[in-house]
N, C-alpha and C positions, 0 to 999 in steps of 0.2 A: 503455453503448456510447459510444465516442468520437464526437464530432460535429465534429471538426476539419475545416476547409477554409479557403481563403484567397480573398478577393475582391481581386484585384490591381488596381493603378491602371491606367487607360487601357483601351481596348477590347481584347477578345480578337481575335487574328489567326487562330486555328485552333480548331476543335472536332473531337473524335474520340471513339471508343470504344476502350478497351483491353480485350482479351479473353484468357482462358486464360493468366493471368500466373503464373509460378513465381518465387518469391523464394527462391533458394538462397544460403545464407550460411556463411562460414567466419570464425572468429576469427583475427585477425592482430595481431602486436605493433604497438601504436600508433606506435612509432618507425619501423617499416618503412613505414607509410602516410605519415607526416609527411615523409619524405625524397622522396616522389614528388610532393608538392603544389606548385602555383605560389605565388609570393609573394602574400600577402594572404589565404591560407586556412590553417587548421589542422585537424588531425584531430579529429573529434567522437567521443566515446566514451560507452558505456553501462556504468555501474558499472566504469569503468576499462578497458573492453575495446573494441577497434576491429574493424571487420568489412569484408570484401570480399564483394560480392554479385554473383552471376550471375543475370540476369533475362531469360528468354525470354518473349515474349508476341506477340499479334497486334494491330497498330494497324488499326482498322477505321473505315470511313466518315470518312476524314480530309478535312475540308472547310475551305478558307480562308473567311474571313468573307464572307458574302453569296452563297456558292455552295452550293446545296442538296444536293450529293452530292460524294463524294470518293473517294480511293484507299484500298486496303486492302493490307497486306503484313505479313510477319513481321519482328520485330526482336529483337535479342539484345544485351545490354550487360553490361559489367563496370563496377562502380561502388563508391564508398565514401562515407563520411559526414563532412561537414566543417562548419565555422563560419567566417564571415568576420570581419574585424577588429571589427565591431560586435556579434559574437555571434550573428548570424542563421544558423540551421541550414539545411543544404541537401545536395544530392547533387553529387558530382564524378564525371564519367564518364571512364573511360580509353578506352573504345571503344563505339560503337553500330553494329552490323552490321545492315543492312536490305535487304530484297528489293524494292527499287524504285530504278531509276536516277535518275529525276527527283526522288524524295523525298530521296535522298542529296544530290544537288546543291543542292536548295533548303535543306535543313537545314544544310549546311555554310555556305552564304552568308547565310541569314536568321538562324540561331541560333548560328553559329560552333562547332558541335558536331563531335566527331571521328567522323563517320559513314564507314562503309565499305560498299561494295556486296557483297552476299552472295546466293547461291542458298539460299533457305529453303523447306523443305517442312513443312507442318503438317497432320497427319492425326488424326482422332478414331476411337477404338475404344471405344464406350460413353462412359464418363467419362474414359478415359485419353486424354492428348494426346501424340502422337509428334512431336517437334520436332527437325528436322535442319537445320543451317546449315553452309555452306561458303563462305568468303570468296572473291570473284573480283575481278579488276582490281587496283587499287593496294592497298598494305598487305601486311604479312607474312601468308602463308597461315594460316588459322585455321578449325578445324572444331569443331562442337558437335553432340552426338547424345544425346538423352535421351527418356525416357518418364515422364510424371508424371500424377497424378490426385489429387483431393481425398480426404482420409481423416479422418473424424470430423466433429464438430459445428463450427459457426462459432465462431471465437475472439472473446473479448471483449478487444480490443486497447485497453485503457485507457491514457490518457496516463501516461507514466512506465514503461510496460511495454516489454519488448524488441521485440515485434511492432510496437508503435506507433513506437518509435524508428527501426526499419528501413524502415517502409513509409509512414508519414504525413509525407511531405516535399513541400513545396510550392514549392521553389526549387531550381534547378540552377545550377551555376557552370561556366564554360568559359573557356579561354584562347585568344585569337586575335589575330593581328596584334600580338603582344607586349603585349596588354592583358588584363585580367580582366573578364569580363562575367557578368551573372546574368540569368536568366529565371524568371518565376513561372508556375505552373500552378494550376488549381483543379479539385477533384473531390470527390465524397462519400468518406467513409472506405472503404477497401478491405474487402470482405466476405471475410475471411480464414478459411481452415481449415488444419489441418496437411495435409501431402501425403506420399504415397508416391512415391518417385522412384528411377529407375535412370538413372545417367549413364554412358554408354558411351564418350564422347569429349568432352574439354573442353580446348581449346588457349588459352583466354583468359588464364589466368595467365601462361603462357609468353610469348605475344606482347606482353604488357604489362610484361615484366621481372620478374615475380614467380615465386618457387619455389612448387611445389604446397604449400598450407597443410598443416600437420601436424594441425590440429584436425579433428574430425568435423563434417561439414556438417549443417545442419538446414534444414527446408523449410516454406514456406507457399504456399498456392495461392489465387487469387482468380478467379472466373469472368468478371467484367467491372466496369468503372466508366466513367462518362462524364466526359470531360476537356475543359477549355478551356485555351488557352495564350496568353500575352501576348507582346509584343515583348521582345527582350533590351535590357539597359541596361548601361552601363559602371559598374563598381563604384567 
């Protein structure tokens, strides 16, 4: 089992728990991803293939450093996988929709991330997670509606495998104020299983300028992981 994690430089500014994460991925031509990236980033591929990922989950007990309790809300993002000019791998977010007005404001200012306010409802039916999101306020209207649940035994996401490539990422990149920034996070390896998924509505490709991928999606589920995040830095 992979033991990847990263201890980033400097103190953590946030701690949190991520729960009920779905990693839904579609193969996309690398050149299509490349043309959407800011200067300083290039598309990262696994065996020559690039991917777009839709990831709904719940951010729980979000606590700034020194505060013993925090917020909880649903989040939904569209992301891809990149490397910077030094070859450092990471995630590039096209959008992050979240069900918390204050959290959206803080994340935009503190982390320069493309957050949007959304009404998100997360319900459980046994092991199944019903996740519904509808963007409100600024940004182009976008909805997502899906049910997902674990299916099968835990995956052995060894380094070099596709599950490892898609989920064990400890840096994100974002563009703000005309500059490129990065932020580091730390967490234990995701406890992944395959997932059974029904997606009833998904506007994230459209609102980010992508056509619906022609490839068939594949899915992983993770129940929870504990996460810490550091400050962002200029690349």
